[in-house]
C-alpha positions in Angstrom: 4.8 -39.6 30.7 1.2 -38.5 30.2 1.5 -36.2 33.3 4.7 -34.8 31.9 3.0 -34.0 28.6 0.2 -32.3 30.5 2.6 -30.2 32.4 4.4 -29.2 29.3 1.1 -28.4 27.6 0.1 -26.1 30.4 3.5 -24.3 30.4 3.4 -23.8 26.6 -0.2 -22.6 26.7 0.8 -20.1 29.4 3.8 -18.9 27.3 1.5 -18.4 24.3 -1.1 -16.5 26.3 1.5 -14.2 27.8 3.0 -13.7 24.4 -0.3 -12.9 22.8 -1.0 -10.3 25.5 2.4 -8.7 25.2 1.9 -8.7 21.4 -1.3 -6.8 21.7 0.3 -4.3 24.1 3.3 -3.7 21.9 1.5 -3.7 18.6 1.5 0.1 18.2 5.0 0.5 19.4 6.7 -2.0 17.1 9.1 -0.6 14.5 9.6 -1.9 11.0 12.8 -2.6 9.2 12.7 0.2 6.8 16.2 1.7 6.2 17.9 -1.2 7.9 20.7 -2.8 5.7 19.5 -6.0 4.3 15.9 -5.3 5.3 14.5 -7.0 2.1 15.5 -10.3 3.7 12.8 -9.8 6.3 10.0 -10.5 3.8 10.1 -14.2 4.4 10.1 -17.3 2.2 7.2 -19.7 1.2 3.5 -18.8 1.4 3.1 -21.4 4.1 5.3 -19.5 6.5 4.0 -16.1 5.5 0.4 -17.3 6.1 1.6 -18.1 9.7 2.9 -14.7 10.4 6.5 -15.7 9.7 6.5 -17.8 12.9 8.6 -20.5 11.3 12.1 -20.7 12.8 11.2 -23.7 15.0 9.2 -25.4 12.3 11.4 -25.1 9.2 10.5 -28.6 7.9 10.4 -27.9 4.1 12.7 -26.4 1.5 12.2 -22.9 2.9 14.5 -24.0 5.8 17.3 -22.5 3.8 15.8 -19.1 4.7 14.2 -19.7 8.1 16.6 -22.1 9.9 19.2 -24.2 8.1 19.1 -26.7 10.9 15.6 -27.7 9.7 17.2 -29.1 6.5 18.2 -32.2 8.6 14.5 -33.1 8.8 14.0 -33.5 5.1 14.3 -37.0 3.8 13.5 -36.3 0.1 14.7 -33.8 -2.5 12.4 -30.8 -2.6 12.0 -27.6 -4.6 9.9 -24.6 -3.6 9.3 -21.3 -5.3 7.5 -18.2 -4.1 6.2 -15.3 -6.1 4.8 -12.1 -4.5 3.5 -8.9 -5.9 3.9 -6.3 -3.2 3.1 -2.6 -3.6 4.0 0.0 -6.3 5.1 -2.7 -8.8 7.6 -4.3 -6.3 8.1 -8.0 -7.0 9.5 -10.4 -4.4 10.7 -13.9 -5.4 12.3 -16.8 -3.5 13.4 -20.2 -4.7 15.1 -23.1 -2.8 16.2 -26.6 -3.6 17.3 -29.1 -1.0 19.1 -32.4 -1.5 19.4 -34.9 1.4 22.3 -37.3 1.4 22.6 -40.7 3.0 25.7 -40.0 5.0 26.4 -36.2 4.9 23.3 -34.4 6.1 21.2 -32.2 3.8 22.4 -29.5 1.4 20.4 -26.6 0.2 20.6 -23.8 -2.4 18.5 -20.7 -2.4 17.9 -17.4 -4.0 15.9 -14.3 -2.9 15.2 -11.3 -5.0 13.4 -8.0 -4.5 12.8 -6.0 -7.7 11.5 -2.6 -8.4 11.9 -1.3 -11.9 10.9 1.7 -14.0 13.2 4.3 -12.6 14.4 7.0 -15.0 17.9 8.3 -15.3 18.1 11.9 -16.4 20.9 14.3 -17.4 21.6 17.8 -16.1 18.9 19.1 -18.5 16.3 16.7 -17.0 16.2 14.6 -20.1 15.6 10.8 -19.8 18.8 9.1 -20.6 18.0 5.5 -19.5 15.9 3.4 -17.2 17.1 1.4 -14.3 15.9 -0.9 -11.5 16.5 -1.3 -7.8 17.5 -4.9 -7.3 18.3 -6.5 -4.0 19.2 -10.2 -4.0 20.8 -12.9 -1.9 22.0 -16.3 -3.1 23.5 -19.0 -0.9 24.3 -22.5 0.0 23.0 -24.2 3.2 23.8 -27.3 5.2 21.9 -29.1 8.0 22.9 -32.1 10.1 21.3 -34.0 12.9 23.9 -34.3 15.7 21.6 -36.0 18.2 18.2 -37.7 17.9 16.6 -34.5 19.3 19.1 -31.8 18.0 20.0 -30.5 14.6 22.3 -27.7 13.6 22.9 -25.9 10.3 24.6 -23.0 8.5 24.1 -20.7 5.6 26.8 -19.1 3.4 25.2 -16.3 1.4 26.1 -13.5 -1.0 23.8 -10.5 -0.6 24.0 -7.7 -3.3 22.2 -4.4 -4.0 22.3 -2.9 -7.4 20.9 0.6 -8.0 21.7 2.0 -11.5 25.4 1.8 -11.8 26.2 1.4 -8.1 26.7 -2.1 -6.6 27.3 -3.1 -3.0 26.9 -6.3 -1.0 28.0 -8.7 1.7 29.2 -12.2 2.2 27.3 -13.6 5.2 27.3 -16.6 7.5 24.1 -17.7 9.4 23.9 -20.5 11.9 20.8 -22.2 13.3 19.7 -25.0 15.7 16.6 -27.0 16.3 15.8 -28.9 19.4 12.8 -31.3 20.0 12.6 -32.3 23.7 9.1 -33.8 23.0 7.5 -35.1 19.8 5.0 -32.2 19.8 7.3 -29.5 20.9 10.1 -27.8 18.8 12.5 -25.0 19.8 14.5 -23.2 17.2 17.1 -20.4 17.0 18.6 -18.7 14.0 21.5 -16.2 14.1 21.5 -14.2 10.9 24.4 -12.1 9.7 26.6 -13.6 12.4 29.6 -13.0 10.2 29.5 -10.4 7.4 32.1 -9.1 5.0 30.8 -6.1 3.1 31.9 -4.3 -0.1 30.8 -1.1 -1.8 29.1 0.3 1.3 29.9 1.5 4.8 26.7 0.1 6.2 27.1 -2.8 8.6 24.6 -5.6 8.6 23.0 -6.0 12.1 23.1 -9.4 13.7 19.5 -10.7 14.0 18.8 -13.4 16.6 15.5 -15.2 16.0 14.1 -17.5 18.6 11.0 -19.6 18.0 8.8 -22.3 19.5 6.0 -24.3 18.1 3.6 -26.8 19.7 1.3 -29.4 18.2 -2.2 -30.2 19.5 -5.3 -32.2 18.5 -3.3 -35.3 17.5 -0.8 -33.0 15.7 -3.5 -31.5 13.4 -3.1 -28.1 15.0 0.2 -26.3 15.2 0.8 -23.0 17.0 4.0 -21.1 16.8 5.7 -17.9 18.1 9.0 -16.2 17.0 10.8 -13.4 18.7 13.5 -11.3 17.1 16.4 -9.3 18.7 18.5 -7.0 16.4 21.9 -6.0 17.5 22.8 -2.4 16.5 19.3 -1.4 15.4 16.6 -0.1 17.7 13.4 -1.8 16.8 12.2 -3.5 20.0 11.5 -7.2 20.1 9.2 -8.0 17.2 6.7 -10.8 17.7 5.5 -13.3 15.1 2.6 -15.6 15.9 0.8 -18.1 13.8 -1.2 -21.2 13.6 -1.8 -24.0 11.0 -4.7 -26.4 11.1 -5.0 -29.5 8.9 -8.7 -29.7 8.4 -8.2 -32.6 6.0 -5.2 -34.6 4.9 -4.9 -32.4 1.8 -6.1 -29.0 3.2 -4.5 -26.7 5.7 -5.8 -23.4 7.0 -3.5 -20.8 8.4 -3.5 -17.5 10.2 -0.8 -15.2 11.6 0.2 -11.8 12.8 3.5 -9.9 13.0 4.4 -6.2 13.7 3.5 -5.1 10.2 0.9 -7.5 8.8 -2.1 -9.6 9.5 -1.9 -12.9 7.5 -4.2 -15.7 6.5 -3.9 -18.4 3.9 -4.3 -22.1 3.0 -2.3 -25.0 1.7 -3.1 -27.8 -0.6 -1.2 -31.1 -0.8 -1.5 -34.0 -3.2 1.1 -36.7 -3.1 4.4 -35.0 -4.0 2.9 -31.6 -4.9 2.0 -28.6 -2.8 0.4 -25.2 -3.4 0.3 -22.5 -0.7 -1.4 -19.2 -0.7 -1.2 -16.3 1.8 -2.8 -12.9 1.9 -1.4 -10.1 3.9 -2.9 -6.8 5.0 -0.5 -3.9 5.4 -0.5 -0.2 5.9 0.4 0.1 2.3 -2.4 -2.3 1.2 -3.0 -6.0 0.7 -0.7 -8.4 -1.1 -0.9 -11.9 -2.4 1.8 -14.5 -2.0 1.8 -17.8 -3.8 4.3 -20.7 -3.6 4.6 -24.2 -5.1 6.5 -27.1 -3.8 7.4 -30.5 -5.3 9.1 -33.4 -3.6 10.8 -36.1 -5.6 13.3 -39.0 -5.4 13.5 -41.9 -3.0 13.3 -41.1 0.7 16.8 -40.9 2.1 15.3 -42.0 5.4 14.1 -45.2 3.8 17.5 -45.7 2.1 19.3 -45.2 5.4 17.0 -47.7 7.2 17.5 -50.3 4.4 21.3 -49.8 4.5 21.3 -49.8 8.3 19.4 -53.1 8.2 21.9 -54.6 5.9 24.8 -53.6 8.2 22.8 -54.9 11.2 22.3 -58.3 9.5 26.0 -58.3 8.7 26.7 -57.7 12.4 24.3 -60.4 13.5 26.0 -63.0 11.3 29.4 -61.9 12.7 28.7 -62.3 16.4 26.9 -65.6 15.8 30.2 -66.8 14.2 32.1 -65.4 17.2 33.6 -62.4 15.3 32.8 -59.9 17.9 35.0 -57.0 16.8 33.7 -57.4 13.2 30.2 -57.3 14.6 30.9 -54.0 16.4 32.2 -52.4 13.2 29.0 -53.4 11.3 26.7 -52.3 14.1 28.5 -48.9 14.4 27.8 -48.3 10.7 24.2 -49.4 11.2 23.7 -47.2 14.2 25.2 -44.1 12.5 22.4 -44.5 9.9 19.6 -45.3 12.3 20.3 -44.0 15.8 16.6 -44.4 16.8 17.0 -48.2 16.8 17.1 -48.9 20.5 17.6 -52.7 20.2 20.6 -52.0 17.9 21.9 -49.5 20.4 21.8 -52.1 23.2 23.5 -54.7 21.1 26.3 -52.3 20.1 26.8 -51.2 23.7 27.1 -54.8 25.0 29.3 -56.1 22.1 31.6 -53.1 22.3 32.5 -54.1 25.9 32.6 -57.9 25.1 34.9 -57.3 22.1 37.5 -55.7 24.3 37.7 -58.9 26.3 37.0 -61.4 23.6 37.5 -59.9 20.1 37.4 -63.2 18.3 35.9 -66.5 19.4 35.7 -68.9 16.4 37.7 -72.0 17.5 35.3 -74.9 17.9 35.9 -75.8 21.5 33.4 -76.6 24.3 34.4 -73.2 25.9 33.8 -71.2 22.7 30.5 -72.9 22.0 29.3 -72.2 25.5 30.3 -68.5 25.3 28.9 -68.1 21.8 25.6 -69.7 22.8 25.4 -67.5 25.9 26.1 -64.3 24.1 23.5 -65.1 21.4 20.9 -65.7 24.1 21.8 -62.5 25.9 21.8 -60.3 22.8 18.7 -61.7 21.1 16.5 -62.6 24.1 18.0 -60.3 26.8 18.4 -63.4 28.9 21.7 -63.2 30.8 21.1 -66.5 32.7 22.6 -68.8 30.0 25.7 -66.7 29.6 26.3 -66.4 33.4 25.7 -70.1 33.8 28.1 -70.9 31.0 30.8 -68.6 32.3 30.5 -70.1 35.8 30.8 -73.6 34.3 34.0 -72.6 32.5 35.5 -71.1 35.6 34.6 -74.2 37.7 36.4 -76.3 35.1 39.3 -73.9 34.9 39.6 -71.5 37.8 42.5 -69.7 36.1 40.5 -68.6 33.0 40.8 -64.8 33.1 38.7 -64.2 30.0 35.7 -66.0 31.6 36.1 -64.1 34.8 36.3 -60.7 33.1 33.2 -61.5 31.0 31.3 -62.6 34.1 32.2 -59.4 35.9 31.2 -57.4 32.8 27.7 -59.0 32.5 27.1 -58.7 36.2 28.0 -55.0 36.0 25.6 -54.4 33.1 22.8 -56.4 34.7 23.4 -55.0 38.2 24.0 -58.4 39.7 25.9 -58.2 43.0 27.3 -61.7 43.1 27.2 -63.7 39.8 29.5 -66.5 40.9 27.7 -69.8 41.6 29.2 -71.6 44.7 29.9 -75.2 43.9 30.8 -77.9 46.4 34.5 -78.7 46.4 35.5 -81.5 44.1 32.4 -81.2 41.9 31.8 -79.7 38.5 28.9 -77.3 38.0 27.1 -80.0 36.0 27.6 -82.5 38.8 26.5 -80.0 41.4 23.3 -79.1 39.6 22.4 -82.8 38.9 22.9 -83.4 42.6 20.7 -80.5 43.5 18.0 -81.8 41.1 18.1 -85.1 42.9 17.7 -83.4 46.3 14.8 -81.3 45.0 13.2 -84.5 43.7 13.3 -86.2 47.1 11.8 -83.0 48.6 9.0 -83.1 46.1 10.0 -79.8 44.5 9.6 -80.9 40.9 9.6 -77.5 39.3 13.1 -76.9 40.8 14.2 -80.3 39.4 13.1 -79.3 35.9 14.9 -75.9 36.3 18.2 -77.5 37.5 18.1 -80.1 34.7 17.5 -77.4 32.1 20.6 -75.6 33.4 22.6 -78.7 32.9 21.3 -79.1 29.4 22.6 -75.6 28.6 26.1 -76.7 29.6 25.8 -80.3 28.3 23.0 -80.6 25.7 23.6 -84.4 25.5 23.3 -85.1 29.2 21.3 -88.4 29.5 21.1 -88.0 33.3 19.6 -84.5 33.0 16.9 -85.7 30.6 16.2 -88.8 32.8 15.7 -86.8 36.0 13.7 -84.1 34.2 11.4 -86.9 32.8 10.9 -88.3 36.3 9.9 -84.8 37.5 7.4 -84.4 34.7 6.0 -87.9 35.4 5.6 -87.0 39.1 3.4 -84.0 38.3 1.3 -86.1 35.9 2.7 -84.8 32.6 3.2 -88.2 31.0 3.7 -86.9 27.5 6.7 -84.6 28.5 8.0 -87.4 30.7 8.2 -89.9 27.9 9.7 -87.3 25.5 12.5 -86.5 28.1 13.1 -90.2 28.8 13.4 -91.1 25.1 16.0 -88.3 24.7 17.9 -89.8 27.6 17.8 -93.2 26.0 19.0 -91.7 22.7 22.2 -90.5 24.5 22.5 -93.5 26.7 20.9 -96.5 25.0 22.5 -98.9 27.6 20.1 -97.8 30.3 18.0 -101.0 30.3 16.0 -100.1 33.5 14.8 -96.8 31.9 13.9 -98.7 28.7 11.8 -101.1 30.7 10.1 -98.4 32.7 9.2 -96.5 29.5 7.7 -99.6 28.1 5.7 -100.1 31.3 4.4 -96.5 31.3 3.5 -96.8 27.6 1.4 -99.9 28.3 -0.3 -98.3 31.2 -1.2 -95.3 29.1 -2.5 -97.5 26.3 -4.6 -99.6 28.8 -6.0 -96.4 30.4 -6.9 -95.1 27.0 -8.6 -98.3 26.0 -10.6 -98.3 29.2 -11.7 -94.7 28.7 -12.7 -95.6 25.1 -14.7 -98.7 26.2 -16.5 -96.7 28.9 -17.5 -94.1 26.4 -18.9 -96.7 24.0 -20.9 -98.3 26.9 -22.3 -94.9 27.9 -23.5 -94.3 24.4 -25.2 -97.7 24.2 -27.0 -97.0 27.5 
């Protein structure tokens, strides 16, 4: 994974170097947007993005995503409001405001407004007398929506109304934009935004050009430094392929420094953050002079991400209780709800995947029978400890007892398929149950001196028959043979608990306890004697 990251880093660095060189070559050739319908919408949104040369389509992680890329709305987990105020040139004022509202189940909604205002124009009559004053007002207001469709992919859309009022003439358009954000790596984001994809105009014969904006950003220095590049392609308007390049560096947790360039401006700025509040400033140099851009941001409300995680955990607990009670279909429904809220939970994903398949074979398993208890215990062990042995052992035991049990056979094939086990069936000598077969194998291993195998076989028996006195007895003998008298006595006492009529075992336990007591006393006396000497 580290090598993969290094390769990606080299590729991205190469792309940025090539882009920077191409930007320098094309700087003098780049054409602006003057005269293009809807050109005022190219001024950007939020002083943070403006300070980065408007290279923001792949970042779009704040309320200005309603402008840059609606897919970025899916990344916000709290309600957020941002507002920008810019004084441009010749008294022109540019404002932007955006509010976003994440929801627990339905993605994130956003509402925004953009306005370019230039007032003080005089209306005159045929005698050149001032009759009134008017303003040139261009604005756009819209609703946005962003939704995460995969863990690494988000999509979004804008529906906007754009209008232009000049004296008594009004025109405008109804517009649809769509966007997407893809994050193949934690430090790499790729974004695309198609603006004016659909446009219905009124009061004008001008057609809005479709603007395709592609961007990429990459994080370095433990994600303190972010560098980004955006490219634009305009259909129906000859203006080349404008570049936007920018960088943001968080010098401290509350202070960010920014720099950026685009075809028309050189930008620099900074950002301040304190808890839920943010203030961003950008300064731009332009052929027409410098301009200041200031925006403020506030986040509020409970994090939707935390609410989702809490609700997901409640559904997950509900699912855990259901499968432990043998209600496998109910458990799947609860886990599906939990996973829809928290798709990054890999353990939940594994449980859901396994239980979805199990529930098709065994939707409910709540009757208190030896078979149901074995299956339930095996499924719990498999889901919670990722240990398939208990379930495979239990299913083999059921099949040995009842060779016609199709449910057990299907479950055994399923688990073997999931785990990649070629032959999960345990071969048992004819006329013996699986318990008898394993007890016999334990006895053979004991005679061969393979005491670890004795313990293993007896433990398998206790999975199938937890009250097997014979299994505890043979396991105790294996522990005694390897010198673990404490575990041997513990196993033998359990054997006696289930078979109190075993007099020979009772006598042997008594003899061993006396030997242990005598040895302990001798050790103690020897210690006292050494101290006296």
